[in-house]
mmCIF entry with sequence, helices, sheets and N, C-alpha, C, O atoms, coordinates in Angstrom:
data_MODEL
# 
_entry.id   MODEL 
# 
_entity.id                         1 
_entity.type                       polymer 
_entity.pdbx_number_of_molecules   1 
# 
_entity_poly.entity_id                      1 
_entity_poly.type                           'polypeptide(L)' 
_entity_poly.nstd_linkage                   no 
_entity_poly.nstd_monomer                   no 
_entity_poly.pdbx_seq_one_letter_code       
;(UNK)(UNK)(UNK)(UNK)(UNK)(UNK)(UNK)(UNK)(UNK)(UNK)(UNK)(UNK)(UNK)(UNK)(UNK)(UNK)
(UNK)(UNK)(UNK)(UNK)(UNK)(UNK)(UNK)(UNK)(UNK)(UNK)(UNK)(UNK)(UNK)(UNK)(UNK)(UNK)
(UNK)(UNK)(UNK)(UNK)(UNK)(UNK)(UNK)(UNK)(UNK)(UNK)(UNK)(UNK)(UNK)
;
_entity_poly.pdbx_seq_one_letter_code_can   XXXXXXXXXXXXXXXXXXXXXXXXXXXXXXXXXXXXXXXXXXXXX 
_entity_poly.pdbx_strand_id                 A 
# 
loop_
_entity_poly_seq.entity_id 
_entity_poly_seq.num 
_entity_poly_seq.mon_id 
_entity_poly_seq.hetero 
1 1  UNK n 
1 2  UNK n 
1 3  UNK n 
1 4  UNK n 
1 5  UNK n 
1 6  UNK n 
1 7  UNK n 
1 8  UNK n 
1 9  UNK n 
1 10 UNK n 
1 11 UNK n 
1 12 UNK n 
1 13 UNK n 
1 14 UNK n 
1 15 UNK n 
1 16 UNK n 
1 17 UNK n 
1 18 UNK n 
1 19 UNK n 
1 20 UNK n 
1 21 UNK n 
1 22 UNK n 
1 23 UNK n 
1 24 UNK n 
1 25 UNK n 
1 26 UNK n 
1 27 UNK n 
1 28 UNK n 
1 29 UNK n 
1 30 UNK n 
1 31 UNK n 
1 32 UNK n 
1 33 UNK n 
1 34 UNK n 
1 35 UNK n 
1 36 UNK n 
1 37 UNK n 
1 38 UNK n 
1 39 UNK n 
1 40 UNK n 
1 41 UNK n 
1 42 UNK n 
1 43 UNK n 
1 44 UNK n 
1 45 UNK n 
# 
_struct_asym.id          A 
_struct_asym.entity_id   1 
# 
_struct_conf.conf_type_id            HELX_P 
_struct_conf.id                      HELX_P1 
_struct_conf.pdbx_PDB_helix_id       AA1 
_struct_conf.beg_label_comp_id       UNK 
_struct_conf.beg_label_asym_id       A 
_struct_conf.beg_label_seq_id        2 
_struct_conf.pdbx_beg_PDB_ins_code   ? 
_struct_conf.end_label_comp_id       UNK 
_struct_conf.end_label_asym_id       A 
_struct_conf.end_label_seq_id        44 
_struct_conf.pdbx_end_PDB_ins_code   ? 
_struct_conf.beg_auth_comp_id        UNK 
_struct_conf.beg_auth_asym_id        A 
_struct_conf.beg_auth_seq_id         2 
_struct_conf.end_auth_comp_id        UNK 
_struct_conf.end_auth_asym_id        A 
_struct_conf.end_auth_seq_id         44 
_struct_conf.pdbx_PDB_helix_class    1 
_struct_conf.details                 ? 
_struct_conf.pdbx_PDB_helix_length   43 
# 
_struct_conf_type.id          HELX_P 
_struct_conf_type.criteria    ? 
_struct_conf_type.reference   ? 
# 
loop_
_atom_site.group_PDB 
_atom_site.id 
_atom_site.type_symbol 
_atom_site.label_atom_id 
_atom_site.label_alt_id 
_atom_site.label_comp_id 
_atom_site.label_asym_id 
_atom_site.label_entity_id 
_atom_site.label_seq_id 
_atom_site.pdbx_PDB_ins_code 
_atom_site.Cartn_x 
_atom_site.Cartn_y 
_atom_site.Cartn_z 
_atom_site.occupancy 
_atom_site.B_iso_or_equiv 
_atom_site.pdbx_formal_charge 
_atom_site.auth_seq_id 
_atom_site.auth_comp_id 
_atom_site.auth_asym_id 
_atom_site.auth_atom_id 
_atom_site.pdbx_PDB_model_num 
ATOM 1   N N  . UNK A 1 1  ? 0.829 -1.205 0.000   1.00 0.00 ? 1  UNK A N  1 
ATOM 2   C CA . UNK A 1 1  ? 0.000 0.000  0.000   1.00 0.00 ? 1  UNK A CA 1 
ATOM 3   C C  . UNK A 1 1  ? 0.867 1.260  0.000   1.00 0.00 ? 1  UNK A C  1 
ATOM 4   O O  . UNK A 1 1  ? 0.579 2.226  -0.707  1.00 0.00 ? 1  UNK A O  1 
ATOM 5   N N  . UNK A 1 2  ? 1.914 1.235  0.790   1.00 0.00 ? 2  UNK A N  1 
ATOM 6   C CA . UNK A 1 2  ? 2.744 2.443  0.895   1.00 0.00 ? 2  UNK A CA 1 
ATOM 7   C C  . UNK A 1 2  ? 3.411 2.767  -0.437  1.00 0.00 ? 2  UNK A C  1 
ATOM 8   O O  . UNK A 1 2  ? 3.553 3.935  -0.800  1.00 0.00 ? 2  UNK A O  1 
ATOM 9   N N  . UNK A 1 3  ? 3.819 1.729  -1.159  1.00 0.00 ? 3  UNK A N  1 
ATOM 10  C CA . UNK A 1 3  ? 4.478 1.957  -2.437  1.00 0.00 ? 3  UNK A CA 1 
ATOM 11  C C  . UNK A 1 3  ? 3.530 2.651  -3.423  1.00 0.00 ? 3  UNK A C  1 
ATOM 12  O O  . UNK A 1 3  ? 3.932 3.553  -4.158  1.00 0.00 ? 3  UNK A O  1 
ATOM 13  N N  . UNK A 1 4  ? 2.276 2.218  -3.425  1.00 0.00 ? 4  UNK A N  1 
ATOM 14  C CA . UNK A 1 4  ? 1.310 2.823  -4.344  1.00 0.00 ? 4  UNK A CA 1 
ATOM 15  C C  . UNK A 1 4  ? 1.071 4.286  -4.001  1.00 0.00 ? 4  UNK A C  1 
ATOM 16  O O  . UNK A 1 4  ? 0.927 5.118  -4.897  1.00 0.00 ? 4  UNK A O  1 
ATOM 17  N N  . UNK A 1 5  ? 1.027 4.605  -2.714  1.00 0.00 ? 5  UNK A N  1 
ATOM 18  C CA . UNK A 1 5  ? 0.810 5.994  -2.309  1.00 0.00 ? 5  UNK A CA 1 
ATOM 19  C C  . UNK A 1 5  ? 1.999 6.863  -2.692  1.00 0.00 ? 5  UNK A C  1 
ATOM 20  O O  . UNK A 1 5  ? 1.836 8.043  -3.000  1.00 0.00 ? 5  UNK A O  1 
ATOM 21  N N  . UNK A 1 6  ? 3.190 6.283  -2.675  1.00 0.00 ? 6  UNK A N  1 
ATOM 22  C CA . UNK A 1 6  ? 4.371 7.040  -3.082  1.00 0.00 ? 6  UNK A CA 1 
ATOM 23  C C  . UNK A 1 6  ? 4.430 7.202  -4.596  1.00 0.00 ? 6  UNK A C  1 
ATOM 24  O O  . UNK A 1 6  ? 4.954 8.191  -5.108  1.00 0.00 ? 6  UNK A O  1 
ATOM 25  N N  . UNK A 1 7  ? 3.891 6.228  -5.296  1.00 0.00 ? 7  UNK A N  1 
ATOM 26  C CA . UNK A 1 7  ? 3.984 6.231  -6.753  1.00 0.00 ? 7  UNK A CA 1 
ATOM 27  C C  . UNK A 1 7  ? 2.998 7.209  -7.393  1.00 0.00 ? 7  UNK A C  1 
ATOM 28  O O  . UNK A 1 7  ? 3.280 7.779  -8.447  1.00 0.00 ? 7  UNK A O  1 
ATOM 29  N N  . UNK A 1 8  ? 1.847 7.401  -6.755  1.00 0.00 ? 8  UNK A N  1 
ATOM 30  C CA . UNK A 1 8  ? 0.788 8.210  -7.358  1.00 0.00 ? 8  UNK A CA 1 
ATOM 31  C C  . UNK A 1 8  ? 1.210 9.658  -7.627  1.00 0.00 ? 8  UNK A C  1 
ATOM 32  O O  . UNK A 1 8  ? 1.014 10.136 -8.744  1.00 0.00 ? 8  UNK A O  1 
ATOM 33  N N  . UNK A 1 9  ? 1.785 10.381 -6.646  1.00 0.00 ? 9  UNK A N  1 
ATOM 34  C CA . UNK A 1 9  ? 2.214 11.756 -6.946  1.00 0.00 ? 9  UNK A CA 1 
ATOM 35  C C  . UNK A 1 9  ? 3.268 11.795 -8.038  1.00 0.00 ? 9  UNK A C  1 
ATOM 36  O O  . UNK A 1 9  ? 3.305 12.732 -8.836  1.00 0.00 ? 9  UNK A O  1 
ATOM 37  N N  . UNK A 1 10 ? 4.129 10.778 -8.079  1.00 0.00 ? 10 UNK A N  1 
ATOM 38  C CA . UNK A 1 10 ? 5.164 10.725 -9.106  1.00 0.00 ? 10 UNK A CA 1 
ATOM 39  C C  . UNK A 1 10 ? 4.543 10.610 -10.494 1.00 0.00 ? 10 UNK A C  1 
ATOM 40  O O  . UNK A 1 10 ? 4.975 11.274 -11.437 1.00 0.00 ? 10 UNK A O  1 
ATOM 41  N N  . UNK A 1 11 ? 3.523 9.757  -10.609 1.00 0.00 ? 11 UNK A N  1 
ATOM 42  C CA . UNK A 1 11 ? 2.844 9.591  -11.897 1.00 0.00 ? 11 UNK A CA 1 
ATOM 43  C C  . UNK A 1 11 ? 2.128 10.876 -12.299 1.00 0.00 ? 11 UNK A C  1 
ATOM 44  O O  . UNK A 1 11 ? 2.121 11.252 -13.471 1.00 0.00 ? 11 UNK A O  1 
ATOM 45  N N  . UNK A 1 12 ? 1.524 11.548 -11.314 1.00 0.00 ? 12 UNK A N  1 
ATOM 46  C CA . UNK A 1 12 ? 0.840 12.812 -11.620 1.00 0.00 ? 12 UNK A CA 1 
ATOM 47  C C  . UNK A 1 12 ? 1.837 13.855 -12.111 1.00 0.00 ? 12 UNK A C  1 
ATOM 48  O O  . UNK A 1 12 ? 1.554 14.597 -13.052 1.00 0.00 ? 12 UNK A O  1 
ATOM 49  N N  . UNK A 1 13 ? 3.014 13.908 -11.468 1.00 0.00 ? 13 UNK A N  1 
ATOM 50  C CA . UNK A 1 13 ? 4.045 14.845 -11.910 1.00 0.00 ? 13 UNK A CA 1 
ATOM 51  C C  . UNK A 1 13 ? 4.511 14.511 -13.320 1.00 0.00 ? 13 UNK A C  1 
ATOM 52  O O  . UNK A 1 13 ? 4.725 15.409 -14.135 1.00 0.00 ? 13 UNK A O  1 
ATOM 53  N N  . UNK A 1 14 ? 4.669 13.226 -13.609 1.00 0.00 ? 14 UNK A N  1 
ATOM 54  C CA . UNK A 1 14 ? 5.108 12.815 -14.944 1.00 0.00 ? 14 UNK A CA 1 
ATOM 55  C C  . UNK A 1 14 ? 4.081 13.194 -16.001 1.00 0.00 ? 14 UNK A C  1 
ATOM 56  O O  . UNK A 1 14 ? 4.444 13.665 -17.078 1.00 0.00 ? 14 UNK A O  1 
ATOM 57  N N  . UNK A 1 15 ? 2.801 12.991 -15.700 1.00 0.00 ? 15 UNK A N  1 
ATOM 58  C CA . UNK A 1 15 ? 1.769 13.329 -16.681 1.00 0.00 ? 15 UNK A CA 1 
ATOM 59  C C  . UNK A 1 15 ? 1.693 14.842 -16.879 1.00 0.00 ? 15 UNK A C  1 
ATOM 60  O O  . UNK A 1 15 ? 1.476 15.319 -17.994 1.00 0.00 ? 15 UNK A O  1 
ATOM 61  N N  . UNK A 1 16 ? 1.874 15.600 -15.783 1.00 0.00 ? 16 UNK A N  1 
ATOM 62  C CA . UNK A 1 16 ? 1.886 17.055 -15.901 1.00 0.00 ? 16 UNK A CA 1 
ATOM 63  C C  . UNK A 1 16 ? 3.049 17.516 -16.761 1.00 0.00 ? 16 UNK A C  1 
ATOM 64  O O  . UNK A 1 16 ? 2.895 18.388 -17.617 1.00 0.00 ? 16 UNK A O  1 
ATOM 65  N N  . UNK A 1 17 ? 4.216 16.924 -16.529 1.00 0.00 ? 17 UNK A N  1 
ATOM 66  C CA . UNK A 1 17 ? 5.396 17.287 -17.317 1.00 0.00 ? 17 UNK A CA 1 
ATOM 67  C C  . UNK A 1 17 ? 5.181 16.940 -18.790 1.00 0.00 ? 17 UNK A C  1 
ATOM 68  O O  . UNK A 1 17 ? 5.539 17.714 -19.677 1.00 0.00 ? 17 UNK A O  1 
ATOM 69  N N  . UNK A 1 18 ? 4.598 15.780 -19.036 1.00 0.00 ? 18 UNK A N  1 
ATOM 70  C CA . UNK A 1 18 ? 4.342 15.358 -20.412 1.00 0.00 ? 18 UNK A CA 1 
ATOM 71  C C  . UNK A 1 18 ? 3.367 16.314 -21.095 1.00 0.00 ? 18 UNK A C  1 
ATOM 72  O O  . UNK A 1 18 ? 3.566 16.685 -22.251 1.00 0.00 ? 18 UNK A O  1 
ATOM 73  N N  . UNK A 1 19 ? 2.310 16.712 -20.379 1.00 0.00 ? 19 UNK A N  1 
ATOM 74  C CA . UNK A 1 19 ? 1.332 17.641 -20.956 1.00 0.00 ? 19 UNK A CA 1 
ATOM 75  C C  . UNK A 1 19 ? 1.975 18.989 -21.244 1.00 0.00 ? 19 UNK A C  1 
ATOM 76  O O  . UNK A 1 19 ? 1.707 19.594 -22.282 1.00 0.00 ? 19 UNK A O  1 
ATOM 77  N N  . UNK A 1 20 ? 2.823 19.467 -20.333 1.00 0.00 ? 20 UNK A N  1 
ATOM 78  C CA . UNK A 1 20 ? 3.505 20.746 -20.553 1.00 0.00 ? 20 UNK A CA 1 
ATOM 79  C C  . UNK A 1 20 ? 4.438 20.651 -21.757 1.00 0.00 ? 20 UNK A C  1 
ATOM 80  O O  . UNK A 1 20 ? 4.537 21.589 -22.548 1.00 0.00 ? 20 UNK A O  1 
ATOM 81  N N  . UNK A 1 21 ? 5.122 19.516 -21.893 1.00 0.00 ? 21 UNK A N  1 
ATOM 82  C CA . UNK A 1 21 ? 6.038 19.314 -23.017 1.00 0.00 ? 21 UNK A CA 1 
ATOM 83  C C  . UNK A 1 21 ? 5.276 19.301 -24.338 1.00 0.00 ? 21 UNK A C  1 
ATOM 84  O O  . UNK A 1 21 ? 5.717 19.901 -25.319 1.00 0.00 ? 21 UNK A O  1 
ATOM 85  N N  . UNK A 1 22 ? 4.132 18.617 -24.364 1.00 0.00 ? 22 UNK A N  1 
ATOM 86  C CA . UNK A 1 22 ? 3.312 18.563 -25.591 1.00 0.00 ? 22 UNK A CA 1 
ATOM 87  C C  . UNK A 1 22 ? 2.797 19.955 -25.935 1.00 0.00 ? 22 UNK A C  1 
ATOM 88  O O  . UNK A 1 22 ? 2.805 20.353 -27.100 1.00 0.00 ? 22 UNK A O  1 
ATOM 89  N N  . UNK A 1 23 ? 2.345 20.702 -24.911 1.00 0.00 ? 23 UNK A N  1 
ATOM 90  C CA . UNK A 1 23 ? 1.848 22.058 -25.150 1.00 0.00 ? 23 UNK A CA 1 
ATOM 91  C C  . UNK A 1 23 ? 2.960 22.936 -25.711 1.00 0.00 ? 23 UNK A C  1 
ATOM 92  O O  . UNK A 1 23 ? 2.729 23.734 -26.619 1.00 0.00 ? 23 UNK A O  1 
ATOM 93  N N  . UNK A 1 24 ? 4.174 22.786 -25.165 1.00 0.00 ? 24 UNK A N  1 
ATOM 94  C CA . UNK A 1 24 ? 5.320 23.556 -25.644 1.00 0.00 ? 24 UNK A CA 1 
ATOM 95  C C  . UNK A 1 24 ? 5.638 23.209 -27.097 1.00 0.00 ? 24 UNK A C  1 
ATOM 96  O O  . UNK A 1 24 ? 5.926 24.092 -27.905 1.00 0.00 ? 24 UNK A O  1 
ATOM 97  N N  . UNK A 1 25 ? 5.582 21.910 -27.425 1.00 0.00 ? 25 UNK A N  1 
ATOM 98  C CA . UNK A 1 25 ? 5.852 21.483 -28.800 1.00 0.00 ? 25 UNK A CA 1 
ATOM 99  C C  . UNK A 1 25 ? 4.815 22.065 -29.755 1.00 0.00 ? 25 UNK A C  1 
ATOM 100 O O  . UNK A 1 25 ? 5.165 22.539 -30.836 1.00 0.00 ? 25 UNK A O  1 
ATOM 101 N N  . UNK A 1 26 ? 3.537 22.032 -29.364 1.00 0.00 ? 26 UNK A N  1 
ATOM 102 C CA . UNK A 1 26 ? 2.485 22.562 -30.230 1.00 0.00 ? 26 UNK A CA 1 
ATOM 103 C C  . UNK A 1 26 ? 2.655 24.059 -30.442 1.00 0.00 ? 26 UNK A C  1 
ATOM 104 O O  . UNK A 1 26 ? 2.484 24.557 -31.554 1.00 0.00 ? 26 UNK A O  1 
ATOM 105 N N  . UNK A 1 27 ? 2.997 24.783 -29.361 1.00 0.00 ? 27 UNK A N  1 
ATOM 106 C CA . UNK A 1 27 ? 3.198 26.221 -29.479 1.00 0.00 ? 27 UNK A CA 1 
ATOM 107 C C  . UNK A 1 27 ? 4.372 26.550 -30.398 1.00 0.00 ? 27 UNK A C  1 
ATOM 108 O O  . UNK A 1 27 ? 4.271 27.433 -31.250 1.00 0.00 ? 27 UNK A O  1 
ATOM 109 N N  . UNK A 1 28 ? 5.484 25.838 -30.224 1.00 0.00 ? 28 UNK A N  1 
ATOM 110 C CA . UNK A 1 28 ? 6.652 26.107 -31.048 1.00 0.00 ? 28 UNK A CA 1 
ATOM 111 C C  . UNK A 1 28 ? 6.356 25.776 -32.515 1.00 0.00 ? 28 UNK A C  1 
ATOM 112 O O  . UNK A 1 28 ? 6.792 26.487 -33.419 1.00 0.00 ? 28 UNK A O  1 
ATOM 113 N N  . UNK A 1 29 ? 5.607 24.685 -32.739 1.00 0.00 ? 29 UNK A N  1 
ATOM 114 C CA . UNK A 1 29 ? 5.225 24.320 -34.103 1.00 0.00 ? 29 UNK A CA 1 
ATOM 115 C C  . UNK A 1 29 ? 4.341 25.406 -34.717 1.00 0.00 ? 29 UNK A C  1 
ATOM 116 O O  . UNK A 1 29 ? 4.494 25.749 -35.889 1.00 0.00 ? 29 UNK A O  1 
ATOM 117 N N  . UNK A 1 30 ? 3.409 25.949 -33.911 1.00 0.00 ? 30 UNK A N  1 
ATOM 118 C CA . UNK A 1 30 ? 2.509 27.007 -34.353 1.00 0.00 ? 30 UNK A CA 1 
ATOM 119 C C  . UNK A 1 30 ? 3.292 28.259 -34.764 1.00 0.00 ? 30 UNK A C  1 
ATOM 120 O O  . UNK A 1 30 ? 3.069 28.826 -35.834 1.00 0.00 ? 30 UNK A O  1 
ATOM 121 N N  . UNK A 1 31 ? 4.228 28.681 -33.874 1.00 0.00 ? 31 UNK A N  1 
ATOM 122 C CA . UNK A 1 31 ? 5.023 29.868 -34.189 1.00 0.00 ? 31 UNK A CA 1 
ATOM 123 C C  . UNK A 1 31 ? 5.930 29.617 -35.384 1.00 0.00 ? 31 UNK A C  1 
ATOM 124 O O  . UNK A 1 31 ? 6.131 30.510 -36.207 1.00 0.00 ? 31 UNK A O  1 
ATOM 125 N N  . UNK A 1 32 ? 6.480 28.409 -35.487 1.00 0.00 ? 32 UNK A N  1 
ATOM 126 C CA . UNK A 1 32 ? 7.356 28.071 -36.604 1.00 0.00 ? 32 UNK A CA 1 
ATOM 127 C C  . UNK A 1 32 ? 6.588 28.164 -37.918 1.00 0.00 ? 32 UNK A C  1 
ATOM 128 O O  . UNK A 1 32 ? 7.105 28.678 -38.910 1.00 0.00 ? 32 UNK A O  1 
ATOM 129 N N  . UNK A 1 33 ? 5.340 27.661 -37.923 1.00 0.00 ? 33 UNK A N  1 
ATOM 130 C CA . UNK A 1 33 ? 4.517 27.734 -39.131 1.00 0.00 ? 33 UNK A CA 1 
ATOM 131 C C  . UNK A 1 33 ? 4.249 29.180 -39.522 1.00 0.00 ? 33 UNK A C  1 
ATOM 132 O O  . UNK A 1 33 ? 4.305 29.528 -40.702 1.00 0.00 ? 33 UNK A O  1 
ATOM 133 N N  . UNK A 1 34 ? 3.956 30.028 -38.527 1.00 0.00 ? 34 UNK A N  1 
ATOM 134 C CA . UNK A 1 34 ? 3.714 31.450 -38.806 1.00 0.00 ? 34 UNK A CA 1 
ATOM 135 C C  . UNK A 1 34 ? 4.976 32.098 -39.388 1.00 0.00 ? 34 UNK A C  1 
ATOM 136 O O  . UNK A 1 34 ? 4.901 32.855 -40.357 1.00 0.00 ? 34 UNK A O  1 
ATOM 137 N N  . UNK A 1 35 ? 6.122 31.799 -38.795 1.00 0.00 ? 35 UNK A N  1 
ATOM 138 C CA . UNK A 1 35 ? 7.378 32.374 -39.294 1.00 0.00 ? 35 UNK A CA 1 
ATOM 139 C C  . UNK A 1 35 ? 7.662 31.932 -40.722 1.00 0.00 ? 35 UNK A C  1 
ATOM 140 O O  . UNK A 1 35 ? 8.088 32.736 -41.552 1.00 0.00 ? 35 UNK A O  1 
ATOM 141 N N  . UNK A 1 36 ? 7.424 30.645 -41.012 1.00 0.00 ? 36 UNK A N  1 
ATOM 142 C CA . UNK A 1 36 ? 7.666 30.130 -42.364 1.00 0.00 ? 36 UNK A CA 1 
ATOM 143 C C  . UNK A 1 36 ? 6.724 30.790 -43.363 1.00 0.00 ? 36 UNK A C  1 
ATOM 144 O O  . UNK A 1 36 ? 7.145 31.178 -44.453 1.00 0.00 ? 36 UNK A O  1 
ATOM 145 N N  . UNK A 1 37 ? 5.458 30.918 -42.997 1.00 0.00 ? 37 UNK A N  1 
ATOM 146 C CA . UNK A 1 37 ? 4.495 31.576 -43.887 1.00 0.00 ? 37 UNK A CA 1 
ATOM 147 C C  . UNK A 1 37 ? 4.890 33.023 -44.136 1.00 0.00 ? 37 UNK A C  1 
ATOM 148 O O  . UNK A 1 37 ? 4.785 33.513 -45.260 1.00 0.00 ? 37 UNK A O  1 
ATOM 149 N N  . UNK A 1 38 ? 5.345 33.712 -43.088 1.00 0.00 ? 38 UNK A N  1 
ATOM 150 C CA . UNK A 1 38 ? 5.767 35.106 -43.210 1.00 0.00 ? 38 UNK A CA 1 
ATOM 151 C C  . UNK A 1 38 ? 6.970 35.213 -44.140 1.00 0.00 ? 38 UNK A C  1 
ATOM 152 O O  . UNK A 1 38 ? 7.038 36.119 -44.970 1.00 0.00 ? 38 UNK A O  1 
ATOM 153 N N  . UNK A 1 39 ? 7.917 34.290 -44.001 1.00 0.00 ? 39 UNK A N  1 
ATOM 154 C CA . UNK A 1 39 ? 9.109 34.294 -44.860 1.00 0.00 ? 39 UNK A CA 1 
ATOM 155 C C  . UNK A 1 39 ? 8.718 34.036 -46.318 1.00 0.00 ? 39 UNK A C  1 
ATOM 156 O O  . UNK A 1 39 ? 9.249 34.673 -47.227 1.00 0.00 ? 39 UNK A O  1 
ATOM 157 N N  . UNK A 1 40 ? 7.794 33.107 -46.539 1.00 0.00 ? 40 UNK A N  1 
ATOM 158 C CA . UNK A 1 40 ? 7.351 32.804 -47.907 1.00 0.00 ? 40 UNK A CA 1 
ATOM 159 C C  . UNK A 1 40 ? 6.677 34.031 -48.522 1.00 0.00 ? 40 UNK A C  1 
ATOM 160 O O  . UNK A 1 40 ? 6.901 34.349 -49.690 1.00 0.00 ? 40 UNK A O  1 
ATOM 161 N N  . UNK A 1 41 ? 5.850 34.718 -47.728 1.00 0.00 ? 41 UNK A N  1 
ATOM 162 C CA . UNK A 1 41 ? 5.185 35.918 -48.234 1.00 0.00 ? 41 UNK A CA 1 
ATOM 163 C C  . UNK A 1 41 ? 6.219 36.988 -48.598 1.00 0.00 ? 41 UNK A C  1 
ATOM 164 O O  . UNK A 1 41 ? 6.083 37.668 -49.615 1.00 0.00 ? 41 UNK A O  1 
ATOM 165 N N  . UNK A 1 42 ? 7.248 37.132 -47.764 1.00 0.00 ? 42 UNK A N  1 
ATOM 166 C CA . UNK A 1 42 ? 8.285 38.121 -48.046 1.00 0.00 ? 42 UNK A CA 1 
ATOM 167 C C  . UNK A 1 42 ? 9.043 37.770 -49.318 1.00 0.00 ? 42 UNK A C  1 
ATOM 168 O O  . UNK A 1 42 ? 9.428 38.663 -50.073 1.00 0.00 ? 42 UNK A O  1 
ATOM 169 N N  . UNK A 1 43 ? 9.261 36.484 -49.564 1.00 0.00 ? 43 UNK A N  1 
ATOM 170 C CA . UNK A 1 43 ? 9.991 36.068 -50.765 1.00 0.00 ? 43 UNK A CA 1 
ATOM 171 C C  . UNK A 1 43 ? 9.124 36.298 -52.007 1.00 0.00 ? 43 UNK A C  1 
ATOM 172 O O  . UNK A 1 43 ? 9.619 36.759 -53.035 1.00 0.00 ? 43 UNK A O  1 
ATOM 173 N N  . UNK A 1 44 ? 7.830 35.975 -51.911 1.00 0.00 ? 44 UNK A N  1 
ATOM 174 C CA . UNK A 1 44 ? 6.956 36.082 -53.069 1.00 0.00 ? 44 UNK A CA 1 
ATOM 175 C C  . UNK A 1 44 ? 6.671 37.540 -53.429 1.00 0.00 ? 44 UNK A C  1 
ATOM 176 O O  . UNK A 1 44 ? 6.653 37.905 -54.604 1.00 0.00 ? 44 UNK A O  1 
ATOM 177 N N  . UNK A 1 45 ? 6.450 38.363 -52.412 1.00 0.00 ? 45 UNK A N  1 
ATOM 178 C CA . UNK A 1 45 ? 6.066 39.746 -52.685 1.00 0.00 ? 45 UNK A CA 1 
ATOM 179 C C  . UNK A 1 45 ? 7.200 40.710 -52.328 1.00 0.00 ? 45 UNK A C  1 
ATOM 180 O O  . UNK A 1 45 ? 7.056 41.921 -52.493 1.00 0.00 ? 45 UNK A O  1 
# 
């Protein structure tokens, strides 16, 4: 029982870290796409 109680907060921290990492990846991908589109527009026009 004690092991499970110790493991639960650790798993919650891991899932929180994973969610933050995914959110960071999505944000960086979003900004990268905007930058690429902006660069393409500058090249075309």
